[in-house]
N, C-alpha and C positions, 0 to 999 in steps of 0.2 A: 558870424559873417563879418568879414573885415571890409572896411571902406577904403583902405589904401590900395592903390593900383598894383596888381601883380602879386599881392599877398594871398596865399591859398592855405588851406588847412592840412593839405597832404603834399608829400613830395616823393618823387621817384628817384632812386639812387642806384647807379650801376655799381655793383659790388663784384668782387672776384674771390672765390675760395681757392686758395693755393694748397692743393691736396698733395701731401707727401706720398711719394710712390717708391718703388724699389730702386736701389742703386742711386739714391740721392736725387732722383728725378722729381720734379714738381709739375703737377698737372693743374693748369689754370682753368677754373670753371667760372665764367662770368654769368651773372643773372641780374635781374632788376628787383629790388626790394622797395616796397612802398611804406613810408613812415608818416606818423603825425608830424606836422611841422610845428615845433614848440616855440613859444614866445621866449624872450630873454629870461623872464622871471621863471617860467617852467623849466628852462634849461638849467638855470642856477639851482633851482630846487632839486632837480634830478642829480646834478653833480655834488651838491651838498650832502646828499644821502649816501654817497660812496663811502666804503669802509676806510678807516684810518689805520695807519701804522703797519710796520713790518715786524713787530715784536715776535710773533709766532707765525712764521710763513705758512705753515699748514692751515692754520685758522684763517689767516688773511686770504689765502687762495680760495678757500671755501666761501668766505664772505664776498670776495670780489666776484667769483663765479655766480653766486646767487644774485648779487646786485646787477650784474650784466644781463643774466637770463631774465630777471624780473623787468628790467628796463626795456629789453628787446620785446618781450611779450606785451608790455603795456603800450608800446609805440609802433610796433610792426603791424601794418594794415593789410599786407598781402605781398605777393610776388608773382613774377611771370618769367618765362623763358628759363626755368630751372631744368637743366638737362638731367636725364636719367639713363641708366644703362640700357633699358628696354625701349627708350624713345617715347614712353607713355608720359602723359601729363603728371606733374607732381603738384596736386591741388593744395591750396592754402587751407589747411585744417589744423585744429589744435594738435591732433596726433602727429601730423607731418611737421609742425613747428617744433614739437618736442623731439622728434627724430632728428631734425636738422641741428638742433641745439646740442645734441649728444655727439656730434662730429666736430672736433675742435676747429678744423679749418673753416667749416661753414659757420660755426658760432662766431669765430673771429671776423669773418666777412660781414655777418649781420651786425656785429658790434661796431665795426669800422663804418658801416653804412649809417648806423644811427648817429655816430659822432659827426659824420659828414652832413647828415640832415640837420643836426643841431647847429653846426657851424655855417650851414648854408653853402657848402662847397660840394663839388662833384654832382650837382643836381642836373638831371637830364632836361632837355628842352621841353619835354612833355610832362609838366607838373599838373597835378590834379588838386 
């Protein structure tokens, strides 16, 4: 529990997956992701654990991907308004998180959302 006014432990961030489609079209899919709101120290520790170097780009890509997926899973608390083809709800479950992280555009949107949450930018007015 924080004693400073306005400081909360969670933050909602509007993110947009820019899904590549046929003929160079991009479909923008906005939704809201909820993250832990990290302290400065926690943010530094997270970024310090990022992989170093570009010596072997294949190895770096794997390490970077694992780092991003692990960081998202550790800090993503939920989501809402995720559109689906059928219009059915896309519940926040471990299985659905894994499915979303397998789609590059959605993984990138969730990663960008986490970075915004860490930096305190793009937060929606309704923080929890």
